[in-house]
matplotlib code that plots the C-alpha trace (Angstrom):
import matplotlib.pyplot as plt

x = [-19.3, -18.5, -20.5, -17.3, -18.3, -22.2, -20.6, -17.0, -15.6, -12.7, -11.3, -9.2, -8.4, -7.1, -7.2, -4.5, -6.3, -2.7, 0.5, 2.0, 5.5, 5.3, 3.6, -0.2, -0.4, -3.7, -4.1, -1.9, -2.0, 1.7, 3.4, 3.6, 6.7, 7.7, 9.7, 12.3, 13.7, 10.4, 8.5, 6.5, 5.6, 7.6, 10.3, 8.7, 5.6, 3.6, 4.6, 2.7, 4.0, 1.2, 1.5, -0.9, -4.4, -7.6, -10.0, -12.2, -9.4, -8.5, -4.2, -3.9, -5.4, -4.5, -5.9, -7.0, -9.0, -10.8, -14.1, -14.5, -18.2, -17.6, -15.4, -16.5, -13.4, -10.2, -6.4, -3.4, -0.3, -0.3, 1.9, 2.5, 5.2, 2.6, 0.2, -3.6, -6.7, -9.3, -11.5, -8.5, -7.9, -10.0, -9.1, -11.6, -12.6, -14.5, -15.8, -15.1, -11.8, -9.8, -11.7, -14.9, -17.8, -16.5, -18.8, -16.6, -15.1, -12.7, -12.1, -8.3, -7.5, -5.4, -1.6, 1.4, 4.1, 6.7, 5.2, 3.8, -0.2, -2.3, -5.5, -8.8, -12.2, -15.3, -16.6, -20.4, -22.1, -19.8, -22.4, -22.0, -18.3, -18.0, -15.9, -13.1, -10.8, -9.6, -7.9, -7.1, -5.7, -8.4, -7.3, -10.8, -9.4, -7.1, -3.5, -0.5, 1.8, 3.2, 4.1, 1.7, 2.4, 0.5, 1.3, -0.1, -3.8, -6.1, -9.6, -10.7, -13.4, -15.6, -14.9, -18.4, -20.0, -17.1, -18.5, -15.6, -11.7, -9.1, -5.8, -2.8, -0.7, 3.2, 6.5, 9.2, 11.0, 14.5, 16.8, 19.6, 20.3, 23.9, 26.3, 25.7, 21.5, 22.5, 20.3, 17.4, 16.0, 16.1, 14.3, 14.6, 11.7, 12.6, 11.1, 7.1, 4.9, 0.9, -1.3, -4.7, -7.6, -10.9, -14.4, -17.5, -20.2, -18.8, -20.4, -17.3, -14.3, -12.0, -8.5, -5.8, -3.0, 0.4, -0.8, 0.2, -2.9, -3.8, -6.0, -8.4, -9.8, -13.0, -14.5, -17.1, -18.4, -17.3, -14.6, -10.7, -12.1, -9.7, -6.3, -4.7, -1.9, -0.7, -0.6, 0.1, -2.6, -1.3, -4.1, -7.7, -10.1, -13.2, -15.6, -19.4, -22.7, -25.7, -27.5, -25.8, -23.7, -20.3, -17.8, -14.6, -11.8, -8.2, -5.3, -3.2, 0.6, 1.1, 4.2, 5.4, 3.5, 0.4, -1.9, -4.0, -7.6, -8.2, -10.4]
y = [-19.1, -16.2, -13.0, -10.5, -7.1, -7.4, -8.8, -7.8, -6.3, -3.9, -5.1, -3.2, -2.1, -5.0, -6.2, -8.7, -12.0, -14.0, -13.1, -17.0, -15.9, -18.8, -22.6, -22.9, -25.2, -25.3, -28.5, -30.1, -33.5, -34.4, -31.2, -27.8, -25.6, -21.8, -22.1, -19.8, -20.4, -19.9, -16.9, -15.0, -12.1, -10.9, -13.0, -16.9, -18.9, -21.6, -24.8, -28.4, -31.5, -34.0, -37.5, -40.3, -38.6, -39.5, -36.9, -34.4, -33.6, -30.4, -30.1, -27.5, -24.6, -21.9, -19.5, -15.7, -13.0, -11.0, -9.7, -10.3, -9.4, -6.1, -7.9, -9.8, -11.5, -13.2, -12.9, -15.4, -17.0, -20.7, -23.4, -26.9, -29.2, -31.2, -29.9, -29.9, -28.9, -26.2, -27.4, -29.6, -27.8, -25.0, -22.1, -22.3, -19.5, -20.4, -18.9, -22.5, -23.8, -26.1, -24.8, -26.8, -26.4, -23.8, -20.5, -20.4, -22.8, -20.9, -23.0, -22.4, -22.5, -25.1, -24.8, -26.0, -27.8, -25.5, -22.4, -19.8, -18.3, -15.4, -16.7, -14.8, -16.1, -14.2, -14.8, -16.5, -14.3, -11.8, -11.3, -14.9, -14.3, -11.6, -13.4, -15.5, -17.6, -20.3, -20.0, -23.8, -25.3, -28.3, -31.3, -31.8, -34.4, -37.3, -35.7, -37.3, -36.9, -33.2, -29.9, -27.2, -23.9, -20.5, -16.7, -13.7, -14.1, -10.7, -9.5, -7.2, -5.0, -4.7, -1.2, 0.2, 1.8, 0.8, 0.3, -0.6, -1.0, -1.4, -3.3, -3.0, -5.9, -5.0, -6.3, -3.8, -5.3, -4.3, -3.5, -6.4, -5.6, -5.8, -6.0, -10.0, -8.9, -7.0, -3.8, -6.0, -5.2, -8.0, -7.7, -9.5, -9.6, -7.0, -6.3, -6.8, -4.9, -3.7, -0.6, 0.4, 2.3, 1.9, 4.4, 4.6, 6.4, 7.9, 5.5, 5.7, 7.5, 8.0, 5.9, 8.1, 8.8, 7.1, 4.1, 0.9, -1.9, -5.1, -5.1, -7.8, -7.3, -9.5, -10.4, -11.9, -14.1, -16.9, -18.4, -17.8, -15.0, -12.5, -10.5, -10.2, -7.9, -5.3, -1.7, 2.0, 4.4, 7.1, 9.3, 10.1, 12.2, 13.5, 14.7, 15.6, 16.9, 18.8, 15.7, 15.8, 12.5, 12.3, 9.8, 8.8, 7.1, 6.1, 5.0, 2.3, 1.3, -2.6, -3.7, -7.0, -10.1, -10.1, -13.2, -13.6, -15.5, -19.3, -20.2]
z = [-5.8, -3.8, -4.9, -4.4, -4.1, -2.6, 1.1, 1.4, 4.5, 6.1, 9.6, 11.8, 15.0, 16.7, 20.3, 21.5, 22.5, 23.4, 22.1, 22.1, 23.5, 25.9, 25.8, 26.0, 29.3, 30.3, 28.7, 26.4, 24.8, 23.3, 24.8, 24.2, 24.2, 24.1, 20.3, 20.3, 17.1, 14.9, 16.4, 13.6, 15.9, 18.7, 19.7, 19.8, 19.8, 20.8, 19.3, 20.1, 19.3, 18.8, 19.5, 17.9, 18.5, 16.7, 15.5, 17.6, 20.2, 21.7, 20.8, 23.6, 25.2, 27.1, 30.0, 29.0, 29.9, 27.3, 26.3, 22.3, 22.6, 20.1, 17.6, 14.8, 13.4, 14.9, 12.9, 13.8, 12.7, 12.0, 10.8, 10.1, 9.7, 6.9, 4.8, 5.7, 3.7, 5.3, 8.4, 9.2, 12.4, 14.4, 16.7, 19.8, 22.1, 25.3, 28.4, 30.2, 31.3, 28.7, 26.0, 27.1, 25.3, 23.0, 22.3, 19.1, 16.9, 13.9, 10.6, 9.5, 6.3, 4.4, 5.3, 3.6, 5.4, 6.8, 5.8, 8.2, 6.9, 8.1, 9.0, 9.5, 10.5, 11.4, 14.9, 14.5, 17.4, 19.2, 21.5, 23.3, 24.0, 26.7, 28.9, 27.1, 29.5, 27.1, 23.6, 21.8, 18.7, 18.1, 15.6, 13.9, 11.4, 12.1, 11.1, 11.2, 14.0, 13.7, 15.3, 15.1, 15.8, 16.3, 17.3, 17.6, 18.2, 17.3, 17.3, 14.6, 14.3, 11.0, 9.8, 9.8, 6.5, 4.5, 0.8, -1.5, -1.3, -4.0, -3.9, -5.8, -5.1, -7.7, -8.6, -9.3, -12.8, -13.0, -15.7, -16.5, -19.8, -20.7, -23.8, -24.5, -25.2, -28.1, -27.7, -26.4, -23.2, -20.2, -16.8, -13.6, -11.3, -8.1, -4.8, -4.4, -2.7, -2.4, -1.6, -1.9, -0.2, 0.9, 0.9, 2.9, 5.1, 8.4, 11.1, 13.5, 14.6, 12.1, 11.9, 12.4, 9.6, 10.5, 12.6, 11.8, 11.9, 11.1, 7.9, 6.4, 2.8, 2.7, -0.8, 0.4, 3.7, 2.0, 4.0, 3.2, 0.8, 2.3, 1.6, 4.9, 6.2, 8.3, 6.9, 7.5, 7.0, 4.7, 4.0, 5.3, 2.8, 4.6, 2.4, 2.3, -0.1, -0.3, 0.7, 4.1, 3.7, 5.5, 3.4, 4.3, 2.3, 3.2, 1.4, 2.9, 2.4, 3.0, 5.1, 5.0, 3.7, 2.2, 2.3, -1.1, -0.5, -1.5, -4.5]

ax = plt.figure().add_subplot(projection="3d")
ax.plot(x, y, z, "-o")
ax.set_aspect("equal")
plt.show()
């Protein structure tokens, strides 16, 4: 059971870890390419085609140089040509070449075949990754031969002091009534959209309005219990009271896809 509202978080302030605009080439099993057809963010993505390999195998890794010690979680886009269940795949971060002895192993959520998914996982110990030099995709379960794509790996920070958030995920209904409906209104579904707000105590520098940021709204610390997407911060409402506590609330407008949490 996820105790929603007791251990939720809001994450933002992205640091680009790897843009995946070219093929992973540090260590590859089966071949990795710069995918020119199906990139999700930017122009391309990195796509690895596996051969017959067993479980607990690093599929591909890439050389990077990042200090993640002040960040709290990792966000990335993932896709596979087969459906997977949660924990079949992992994203590895290592301070050693070829992702050897990774300091962080971040489980993928379930993937639906041929469908991009936004993913997020908390870092277990950010202080342990001050000098990450390798990022990789790891097959934990023995899967069928397939291709696995990854794009836009970002590090996110927990926004300190936040105590609550709300989200409105809606769809428009369009009036499609015509003479055949004999005076009874008929509707069709229109565009969907999402917006919301979050608030808490002032513990960090305020977010700037008009900025476009990655946002993860955590319902709990349970894996995959997150709403994930990109938003525009549309308003900031600071306030203070006689007790000296300064609070901030923010309004945001979602832009693009919203990833809903798993059960």
